[in-house]
N, C-alpha and C positions, 0 to 999 in steps of 0.2 A: 935291579928291577925284579919285582915279584913275578912268579909264573902266572900265565893267563888265567888258569883255573882258580888260583888263590885270589887273584884280583876280582874275578867275577863273584867269588864267595864273599869277599869283603864288601862289594857293592850291595849284594843281596842282604847281608847283615845290616848294613846301613839303612837299607829300605825297610827292613823289618822293624828296626828300632824306631824309624820314623812312623811306621804304622802304629806301633804301640803308643807312641806320643799322641797320635790322633785318637786312639781308643781312649786314652785317659781324658782327653778333652771332651769326647762324647760323654763319658761317664760324669764329667763335671757339668754337663748340660749346656756347654757353650757352642756345640755344633749339633745340628740335626743329623739323623742317620743318612739322609740324602746327601748332605754336605760331606759326610764321612766317606760314603761310597764313591762320590765324585772325586775326592782327593785320592782315594785308593786307585782309581782308574788312571789318574794322572801319574801316580807313582809307577804303576805297571808299564805305562807308555813312555816313561822318561828314559834318559841316558841311552839314546840311539837304539832302542828296542831291546836292550840286553837286560831288561828288568823283571824277569819272571821271578815270582816269590817261591817258586818250587826249587829246592836245592838240587844240584847235579847229583844223580844217583850214584855216580862212580866215586864220590868223595864220602867216605864213612863219617868224617867229622861233620860234614854238611848234613848228612842224613840224620845224625843224632841231634844236631842243633835244630833242624827242621821239625823233628818230632817234639822236641821240648817246646819250641815256639808254638806248634800246633796245639798242644795241650793248654798252654797258657792262653792262647787265643780263644779256645773253646770256653775256658773259664771266664774270660772277659766277656764273651758273647752271652753267657748265662747271666752275668751281672747286668749287662745292658738290657736283657729281656725282663729281668725281674726287679729292676730299680724302680723306686716310687716316682711315678709320673703324674700324680694327682695334683690338683690345684691346692695351694696352701692359703690359709688365712691366719695371720699372726703366728706363723710357724707350724701350724697344725695342718696335716694333710687332710684334704676335704674330698669326699666322693658322694655321688648320689647312690641310694640304695632302694631296692624294690621289695625287700623282705624285712619286716620288723623283728623277725626271729633269727636273723643272721648270726651265726656263731662268731663272726668277726668283730662283733660289738658287745658291749656289756651293760647297756642301759638304754632307755628311751626317754626323751624329753618331750612332753606334750603341753603346749599352751592351750588352756581351755577357757571357754567363754561361759557367761551365765546360762543357766538352763533355759532362760527365756529368749536367748539369742538365736539367730538364724543358723549359726555355725555349730554343728554338733561335733562331739569327739569323733576320731577316726573310727570306722566300722569295727576294726579288730579289737578296739578297747572301749567301745561305748558302754557296753553292759558292765564291764569291770569298774569304770569310773562312776557309773550310776549307782552301783551297789555300795561303793565306798562312800558316796555322798549321803546315802541313807544312814550310814553309821556315824559320819563325821562331817558336819556342815562347814567346818573350818577349811575343807578342801575348796570352798568357793572363795576363800580369802588369802590363804598362805600356801606357799609351795610344800608339797609333801611327797613322800616316796611310798609307792604301792608295790605289792608283789603281784606278778602275773607270769605264769609259765609260757604265755604266748609270745613273749618279747625277749630280746636279747638280754642276757644276764638276769632275767626274771625281775628287773627293776623298771618301774614306770615313774618318772619324776613328773608329777602334775603341778603345773604352775598357772594358777588362775589369773585372769585379768581383773576379776572383781566386777561389781555391778556397774554398768554404764548409766550415766545420767545424760540429759540433753546437752550438758555443758562439758562432757568428757571428750577426749580426742584420742587419736591413735597412739599417744604415749602410753596408754594402758597396755597395749600389745607390746610395745618396746620394752617396758619395764618388766612385764611378765616373762618375756623371752630371756632378758638379762638375768632375772632372779632364778629362772628355771635352770639356766646354765650354771649359775653359781651353786645352786643346790645340788646339782648333779656332781659337780667337781668336789664339793665338800662331802658328799655321800661316798666318795671313792671311785666314781666312774672315770675311766681313762679313755674309753672308746664309745661314747654315746651316739645315739641316733637322734637327730632333731626333726620333729614333725612340723611341716609347713602346710598351712591352709590359707585359702583366700577368704576374705570377709566382704560381703557386698556393702556393708556400711562404711568401709574404709578401703579405697581403691588400691592403696599401697600397703595394706596390712601384711601381706605375705613378705614383701621386701623389708618392711620395718621389723617384722619378726626376726629375720635373719640378721639384720644389723644389731638389734638388741643383743642377740646371742653372741654375735662375733665380738662386740665390744668387751664382753666379759673375758674373752680369751687374750686380750691385750696384756702385755707385760712391759713395765716401764723400761726405757732404754738402759738406764744405769743397772738395773737388776739383770737384764739380759747380758750385759757385758761383764759384770763382776761375778755372776753366779750362773755359769752356763747350764747347770743342772736345773735351774728354774726358768730357763729360757722359754719353754712352752708348757702349757697347762694340761694338754691332752696328747695322747699318742695319735689319735685320729678322730675325725668327726664325720659321721654319715648324715645325709640329708634325705628325708623321705617326704614326698609330696602327695597330698590327697585332696581332691576337690579344688584344684588350682584353676584359675581362669587364664593363666598364661604359662608358658613353658618353664619347667623347673631350671633347665640349663641356663636360660636367659636371666632368670631371677638370680641364680648363683653368680653368673658373670657380672651383673651389676652390683650385687651386694659385696662381692670380694673386691671389686675395683674401688668401691666407695669406702670399704673398711681399710684397704691398704692406704688410701688417701688420708683417711682420719688418723691412721697410725703414724704417718709422716707428720701430721699436724700435732699429735700428742707428743711424739719424740722431741720435736723442737719446742713446742709451747710449754711442756711440763718438765723438760730437762733442767736439771739444777743449774745455778748461776755459773758454775765452773765447767760442767759438762757441755753446756750450750752457750759458751761465749760467742761473740759475734764471728770470731775466726773459726771456731769449731762448727758453727752453723753453716758457714760457707763451705767448709770441708764436707759436711754431711750432705748439703744440697748438691755439691758437685758429684759426689758418689751416687746419690740417689737418681740423678738425671744423666749419668754417664750412658752413652750409647742409646739415648732416647730421642724423642721428637722435640725435646726441650733444649734450648740454648741457655747457657748460664754465663753471666759476666759479673765480676766482683770489682767494685771500686773501693780501694782501701788506701790509696795514696793521700796522705794528709793534706798536701798542697792542693790537690784536686778537690778534696772535700771542702776545704776552707773557701776556695774560689767559687765553686759551683753550688754548694749547699751551706750557706752561712749559718742558718738557724740550726741545722743538724750539727754543724761544727761546734756551736756554742755548748750544746748538751755533751758532746763528745770530749770536750777539753779536759775535764778532770780525769776521765778514764784513760785518756790517750797516754798519760804519763806511765801507766802500768801496761806493759807490752801485750800481755795476754787479754787485756780488757779493751783494747782498741776497737773502735767501731768500723763498720763498712756498710756499703749499700750493695745488695744482691739484686741483679736484674735477671728475670726469667722471661722467656718468650716461647709460647707454644703456637704452632701454625698447623693447619690441617695438612694431611699428606697430599691432597691434590685439590684442585679447584680454588675458587675465590671464597674467602670467609664471608659468612652471612652477616656477621657483626663482630665488633671488637670489644672485649671486656678488659678493662685496665684496673688492676688492683694494687693499692698502695697500703702496706701493712705496717703497723707499729711493732717494732722489734726491740723493746727495751729489755735487755738480758737481766738486769736487776735495777730496781728503782729505790734508791735511798731517799728520794725527795730532793737530793742535791742540797744546796745551802738552805733551802727551806725544808729542813730535815724532817722526815717522818718520825713521829714519837709515839709513845704509849702503846707499843706493839703493833702499830699499823704498818710496819715494814714486812711483816710475815706474809708470805705469798707473793711477794713482788717479783719472783722469778717467772711468774705466769704473765708478766707484762709484755711478753713477746708473742702472745697467742695470735694477735692480728697478723703479724708476719708469718707465723706458722701456718695459719689458714690460707694465706696466699700460696705457699708451697704446696699445701694439701690439695687445694682446688686444681692446681696445675698438674699435680700427680694424677688426679682423676681424669683430667683431659687427656693426658698422655696415654692412659689405658683405654679409655672409652672412645677417644678420637671424634669429638663433635666437630661440626663444620663452622667453628668460630675461631677467631684469633684471640689469644689471651696474653697480655703483658702484665707481669708481676714485678712489683718492687718491694723488697724487704729492707726496711730501714732499721739496721741493727746497731744499737749503741747501749751503753750502760750509763745510767744517771748516778754517777758517783759524787762523793763530797771530798773536797780537798783544796789544796792551795790554788788549783787551776779552775775551780768551780765557777760556772757563770752565776750571776747573782741578779736579784731584782734591781731595777732602775737602768739596766743596760739598754741601749738603744742600738738595734742591729738592722742593717739593710738586708732584706730578704732577696731571694733570687728574682722575685717579681719586681724588685725595685722599691717596694713599699717598706717604710720604717716600722719596726715592731718594738714597742717598749715592753720590757719584761716586768711582769707583776708577780710571778710566782714560779720558782724553779721546779716545783713539783708538777707543773703543767708541761712536762717535757715531751709527752707523747705527740701532741700537736706540732711541736717544734721539729721533731725529727722527720715528720711526714710532710710538713708544709712546702718546702722547696721542691721536693720530689713530686708533690701534687701539682705544682705549677708547671714543672717540666712535662709531666704527663698531659696536662691540659694543652700545652703547646703542641705536643706530639699528636694529640687526638685530631687536630685539624686535618691530618693526612691519613686518617684511618676510616674504615667502613663502619658506619653506624656506631660510633663509640659510646660507651657508658663507663664512667670512672667511678670507682669505689674507694673509700678509705675503710679499713677494718682495724678496730683497735679496742683494747680494754681500756677505755678512756676515762670513764667517770664512775665514781661510787654512786652518783645520783641515778645512774641507769638501773642499778640493782634496787634502789629504793622505789623508783617509779614503776618498774615492771615486775620485779621479783625475780628470784633465781630461776635460771633456765630459759630466759627470754633475751634474744637479740633485739635491739631497737633500730629501726631504720628510719632515716630522715633524708628526704629528697630535696634537691634544689628545684627551681622553678621549671626547668626543662624536664626533669624526670617526673615531677608531679603531673605535668600536663599529659603524660602518657599513662597515668595511674600506676606508676611502677611500684610504689611502696605497698599498695594493696595486693598487687599480683605477686610481689615477692613474699608477703605475709602468707598468702594462700599456698605458695610453693612450700614454704617451711612447715606450715600446719599439716600438709598431706604426708610429710615424711618424718615427722616427730622432731623437727628442728625449729622450735617455736620462735615467732617473730611478733613484735608489736610495732605499731606505727606512731611516730611523733611528727607533728607538723611544725615547720619553721615559721616564726612569726617576727614582726618588726622588732620587738623587744630583744630578741636573741642577737640581732646584729648591733643594736644600739649599745649593748654592754661592751662591745669590743671596738667601738670607734675610738680613735686617738683622742687623748685628753689634754696633751700639752702641745706647745708650738713645735711643729715639725714631726709630731707623732701621727702616723697614719692609722696604726692599729694597736690596740691594747691587748697584750697577749692573754692575761688571765687576772681574775680577782685574787686578792691575797687571802683567800679562805677556801676551804674544801668545797667541791661541787655538791657534796651531800647536804650542805647547809645553805646552798644557793638556790633561789627560785629558778626554775627551768634550767637546772644545773647540767643536764646532758645535752640540751640544744645549743647552749652557748659555744662549746668547743667546735661543734659543727659549723656554726656561723663564722667563727674565727678561720677555719680552714677554707670556707668558701671565699671569704674576704681577701685572704692573703694570696690566694691562687686565682682570683678573678672569676671563680665559678659561681659567684652570686649574681652574675650577669652573663651575657653571651648566650651561645646556643648549644653548649655541651652538657649532656646529661650527667649528673653526679649524685651519688647517694653515699651517705655516711652510715656505717654499721657499727654501733657500739656494742661490743660483746662482753663487757665487764660482768654482766649477770649470767651469761650463757656459756662462757668458755670453761668454767669449772675452777673452783678455788681449792687450795690446799686445805685439808688432806683429801678432798674428793679427786677423782680421776678427771683429767682434762677431757673435754667432750668432743673436741674437733669442730665445734660450731664456728662459723656458719657453712661449713663445706657442703653439708647435705642440702641445705636451702638453696645454695648457689647452683649445685649440680641439678637439682629439680627445676629451678627457674630457667636455666640455660639448656635444658633438654638433653643433658648428658645421658639420662636414663632412657634407654630405648628397648623395645621388645619386638 
């Protein structure tokens, strides 16, 4: 048996080692300082009161050990006091600043408006910019770098919105901010200050400005993982507010939360076909929502999929023979931290990790970009990420329908007759209409579930038709309401929400012709899945798929509000960056943004 003194010293050393374990946890930001101090007190009070951290003075070895530990603890305390605690956006530390000449920064980015606008440049730079404009009128059109000794680094990146017409919108602010950030980075700035101003012509111009600049800081997930040195584009970013109509800290809180949500959407939606297989999307989502307010459940058992979701299973057949390409359904659920939800938002997203067209193979180069066919499911995860951060008083149920539309000996083919979850028979007309297939059974399940929810509204979100791009043009989501949603003027309200925050939306109306196209044509056929031609050459080509989804889920009748969002034109096509649409429009519509 050890002598009592040595035993006490052994206990003391064990406790000190435990304390240093806690110090390491604090430095890793998984405990707050209050948590740390509380655990310290528990350690001191443990082991029948024999737990003083002070070594017995009569033991030279203990005195030496105590001095050594004391030095290390002081060093650790310095680390804790000086570690970076600022908010981050796309990996870049973010702080508010009050001095445009701060030596901690090396440039200033200023979004400027036309000289006729009501918003003038910030006071410190108004004469500098006015003088430069007299020499070079292109400053009203293109981003430029000016010298000024009044600001950090002597550099002012001026990024103009250009002239406003009665038909322009807040996207001019968004694009100017994005272009200004790009110019600053290309000019060599590593620690710029971004100037934010309000604009009476656009209520959310200040928030939109931040979102435009933040988008430019995003780095694709593959690049972040393969090349750590390229993980972030800046060392730090300062934000300076002048002439603001609402608090800068609240603006930043909302903007950071929304950009984090869009980053999740981009990671999933733009991840390449092997980085974001259905299984790897499930892994990503589990990690993203670990220790959050969001529950995650993944259904990947093939027998369950075949039994519960037969239309999904048909699309999944060819890919299932390749283990890494097997599909799954990811269920997400967000609930408010307290109280009863004011309403329930149910999102069903198309998550086709790659679309070959299946047996109706895409040809002529039209397969390029089909890794983005999972952008609808990505938006589901992104919106729920925003909810988890901003904590609205709503309930959100998300369904990510993840599958790969492969071609092979197990491919589903035209002419197959499949009994859907709703009990309706579906005759296959085109295997390249797989997006509606993977969502249909889940949509019916959500319709059944909606009966027990508070004020439910169901959405499908999908890069569904090329016709949407032809009809609306790049950058526009198209919203289509069923009869219940239309009665509340939902589509117009949703459009206004998107317009205000630079996430543009167009409205299409469902008509009898859209449903007629999908009525069964043969004996025993309830629903015809799709025409055997591309939507782009089909009249009303983006409304038809919405009609199919309503018919197969019984949402064309009854009392549940439903809207289909076609994001084929707004999600972003390769080589363009994924946009994260329609996360901003949804966030605005459901009042996640609060000041």
